[in-house]
N, C-alpha and C positions, 0 to 999 in steps of 0.2 A: 335354565338350562339343567343340562345333566354332571353330574361329577366328571373329574378328568378322568378316575378308573374306570366308569362307564363309559365315556367317548372312547376312550382307547381300547377299551374292550371291541367297541361295535367296528373301528375305523379300523382295528389291527384282525378282524376276521378274514381269512384267506387270503390276506396279503404274502407276496412274496418275502420282503426285505422294507424294512423302511430304513432311510439313513437323515439323522438319527433319530432314537424314540427320545432320546431326553430333549432335545433341541422341539421336539414336538410336546413334551411334556411342559417344557417352559414356554410355549406359544399359546398353549391351551390355558395356560394358569393364570395367564394375564386376563382372563375372562372376555376379549374382544373378538368382534367376528374377523376369522381368520378369510384370507384370498388364499381361494385354492382353484389350483391353474390345469387347464389339461387342452395340450396343440392337438389340434385334428388338421391333418393335411386333406384339403380335399379332392380326394382321388375316385369319391361316388361310388363305394362300395353300396349294395343292400347289405343293411346291417342284420346279423344272427347273434345267436347267443354268445358267441364269440365275441363280438367285439364290445358288446354289452358290460361284459368280466368289468371295465373302468368307469364305465358311463354309470352303473349300478353303485361303488365305492364313490363316485363325487354327488349321487343320490344321497346317501347316506351321509357326506357331510352336511347338505343342503337340508335332511330333515333334522342335523344336530344345531341350526341355528347358523350355520357358516355362508360364505361368499363365494358361490361356484362363480369362476371365467372360463365362457368357452373362447377361445381364439385360434379361428378360420385362418386358416395358413394362407393365403389367397397372395400372399407376396414369397413368403418360402418354400411354396407350391409351384411355382414358376421355376425355382430352383431343381428342386424335384427329392426328396429323402433318398439317398444314396445306403440307408439302412439296411444291412443285408444281401444287397446289389453285387452282382460281380463285375457291372459295367454301370456306367453313370445311367439317369433315370431321364426319359424323354421329360424336356421342358415343356411344361405345359402354357397356352396362349392365355391373357387374363380374361377371356371371354369364356374358355373352357375352364378357367379354374371357379370364375362365379358361379358357371353352372350349376359345377359339382357340387358347389357349399352351398348352394341354395334345398339341394337332394340332401344334404348333412343335415340341414336347419329342421327340415320335414321332419327326420326318423330321428333325431336326437332327443324330440321331446318326446317321446314313447315312454322315456325312462326318466329324462327330469324334468322337474318343476319349471316351467315354463315361466311363470310368475317371478323366479327366485336364480332367475339364470340370466349371467351376463353374455353376449355373444358379441364377441370384438373381433375386427378384421387388422392382421398386423401389419396391412400395407399403412394404417393410420400414423404410427411411427417410424418404420422400417422406410416408406418411401421420402420422410425428411430428412434420412442420415446424409452430412453429407459427405464429400469424397475424404475430408479431414477429420470427419468423425471416426469411417470407417478406418481407417489406416492406427485411428488412437486404440478401435475395439483390437485391432486384426495384431498390434504391436505388444500385447500382452499373453498372447498364445502363441506356441513353437508349433514348429513341423511334425516334431518328435511326439509331442501330444495326440496331434493328429491322427497321428498314424499307430496310437495304443487303439485304435479303433478298428475292430476285429476286420471290419470290409476292408478296407482303406491298408491295412496289413496283409492281409492276402493281395490285393490287388498288386501292394506296390513289392511283394516276393514273386508274384508273378510275370513282372516284369508288365502288367498290364494298367493301361491310361486311368489317371486321377486328374479330373480338370478343375484348374484352381477354384471354379465357383461353385464347386461341392463341399470345397474345408467350408463356407459361408453359411453352410445350412444349421448346422450347430450351434455355431457364433450367432447369426438370426433367431433360431430359437432362444438361444441362452437370454439375447437380447430382451426378447419377449417377456422372461420373469423379470428382467429391471425394468421395464416398463410397467407393469403392472403391479410392480413390488409383490410380489408373489411371498406366500407364506409357507406353501404348499403346493407342488406339482405332483400330479398322478402318469403315469403310462406302462405299459404294458415293458416285460424285463427286456424287450430288445431295444427299448429308449434309451437303456442305463445312462450311452455316454451322453447322448444330448442331455438328459435332466441331471445329470451330475454337473458337465458344462454351465446349467444354469445357475448352479450355487458358486461354482468359480468365479463365474463374471459378475453376481449377485455382491462377491468380495472385493471385485474390481472398483467397483464404484460405493464402496465403502457403506454396504445394506448390510442385514443379517440375512445370513443364507437362507433359500428356504428347504425345507424338510421332501425329501425325494420318496415316494412311497411306489415301489414296484406292483404290479399284479399279474399274477403267473397266466400261460397260455392257457386256454381251455380244449381240453381233447373236445373230438367230434364223436357222436354216436356209437362208430367204430372202437369209441375206446383206444385208440392206437394215433392215429395221425393227429397234429390240429386239425380245430374246426376249420373248414374253409368248404367252399362254394363250390370251387372246382374238384375237390374229391368229394363231393355230394355228400357227407358225412357231416353237414350241416342243419342246423332249427335255427329258420326263418322268424325273427318278431312280427313280421306280416303274414304270415302264414295263415292258414283256417286254424283255428281252435282244434279241431280233432285231428289235422295236421300234427300239431304241434305236443300235443296230448299221447296221441300215439308216438311220435318220435321220441318222446321224454321215456315212455316206459322201452325203450327198447336200447335204452343204454345199458351196458355193462353192470353190476351192481355193487362193484367196486367203485365205483364213480358217483353212487346216490351222493355220500356225505360230499364230497366238489363239488357239484351240481349243486345243493345246497348252498354251499359257502360263496361260490359265483356267480350264480344269478338268481337268487333272490337277497330277500333281505331279511329273513328269518332271524330271530335275536342269536347271538353268542351261547345264550342259556337254555335257550332250547335245541340247539344244534348240538349242543352238547350234550343234554339228555336223550337223544334221538342217536346218537353216535355209541354212548353205554347200552342199548338196550341191543342195536345190529350186534354189537362186539359181543355181545354175553347172548345173542340167539334166542331175547326173550322175543321180537316180533319177527314179521316177515318181509324177506327185504321188498317182496311186490307189493305190500301193503304200504312201506316207505315211499317206494318209488312212485305209487299212485299220489299220494300226500304230495308230491315234488312235482310232478306232473300239473295237478290242479294248481299248485301252488303258481308255477309257472305261467299257466296260458290265465291266470286270474289277472297279472301283470300287462297280460296285453292286451286281454279283453273282455276283462272283467266278470264279477264272481258269477252268475247266469250262465255266460258260456263255459266255465268251466267244470259247473255242475253236468249241463249238458254233453259237454266235449265228454265224462268222466261217464253217463248213460252210457253211449254214441260206444266206449271202448268196452265197457260190461257187455253188451250188448253182441256186440261183432264180431272181440275178443276170447270176450271170456265163455261165451255161450253160444259161438258163434254162429251166430244169425245174421242176416242181411242188414243192413244199416234199413231204420223206418223209413227215413227221409231221402230218399235216394232221387239224383237228380238224373234226368232223361235225355238220353241222346236218340235225334231221328235219322234215321237212314230212308234211302231211297230205297226200296226193297231191298235183293241180294247183289244189288250194282255195287253197293259200297265195300273194300276192301278192309281187312284188320287193320291195315295202317291209318286207312282215311277215319274209322272210325274212333280210334284211340286218338287221332286227332280232333275229332268232331266232338267228342268229350271233353278236349283241355288235358288230356292225361300226357300230353307230350310238347314240347313245341317244335317240331319239325318231324318230317318223316323219317331222317335217319333215326332218331331219336326212338322215335315208335318201335322202329324193327328193330333197335338195339333192346327192347323191352322185348322182345317178342322171343329174339334169340336166348337171352336171360331165363327164359321161362318164369315169366312175371306176370303175363297177362293169361287170364284164364277167363273162360266162356260159360256160367253156371259151376262153377269150381271144378272145371275139366282143364287145363291146361291146354293149351294150343299153342299151333308154331306158323309160320309163314309157308308151309307144302300142306297145310292142312284145307280140304274142300268144306266149307262152313256155308250151312243152312239154318241162318237165323229165323228167329219166330219174335211178335211182342211180347216181352213182359223176360225174354231173359238177363241175365246178369252180365255185363263184363263187371271184371275186375282186375283192376291193373298195380300192381306189388300187393302191398298189405293192406292198406288204407284207403284206396280208388274206387269206386262203385257207381255204377250206370245202368239205370233199366235201358234196354232198347226197344224202341220204338218203331214201327216199321210204317212205313208211311204210302 
């Protein structure tokens, strides 16, 4: 096992805050395998790089030899996490929760080592609590403390309703830490109240408090807003290698180091060396960004696909050539509309999305922008291009 100093260096990379570092040092110094917790509420997201920030840190703990426990909140999910919400979340049925949990489990192992990950459902212990147990747990916490939570505080001051069941969410999540005897809990900065509640409750049960590690939110490829599918500024880990590579190359230069920190497993010493070279203008940011893109693609598609994606990018964007491995879209003579051709190529999920792409001047035929008003005369071999990275060769049937 690596020295405590080396483990701390790896664990601290990209972290927003650790509460507290001295506790973490003491736990690491015991030489035992630490229990590292991450709670996930099954709301079935399509995982993008923003979601992987915490998962990558969990993977680093695994690689350091510690025990990772993922807690699927099938019980707390039926309450609904009120974090950041201006009103109570819709409560999910158990069937919905279990279906969503299946999606989570399928996706998290693109980051975590499946053989070294224990996945538990918190209904295993929460469903066994008696009413007496619940009264005992709630008696140790006050309404005033609950109202310290920013979302509860705002709703209370705005005279918006707060369901009593919503107070149970942070308490139940905290009880998860008691049940598995967590040494460390990870989460995003928005989970601060819930995770610190776990530290408090462990003390109530005469346990040593877990260390809280908070990871920052990742900006999307626009460099402004938090990465979000609804904003379209995301990089999905299930996307094709060429798409991931191209999207990474589109991020602002000032985010290069941040993406290295939060979305890769690069060693802190190597990252510091890259940072010094960038700060000293000793290296072209584009070349560093290409290293970053290759690193990220390799994590989700392997080395061979990462190399191919880089070759594709150089061919299409640096040499401004059409990709060699073009997909084909077959159309019935001149009868197909531009919208339907885009749909046939799989470049839009709906007619309205296809029309929006055209209106945004994101659609080209043979490198010429086309509009909804244009009268198209297409021939076999014409190249359809949507956005910067999607190409198809038109074939007339």
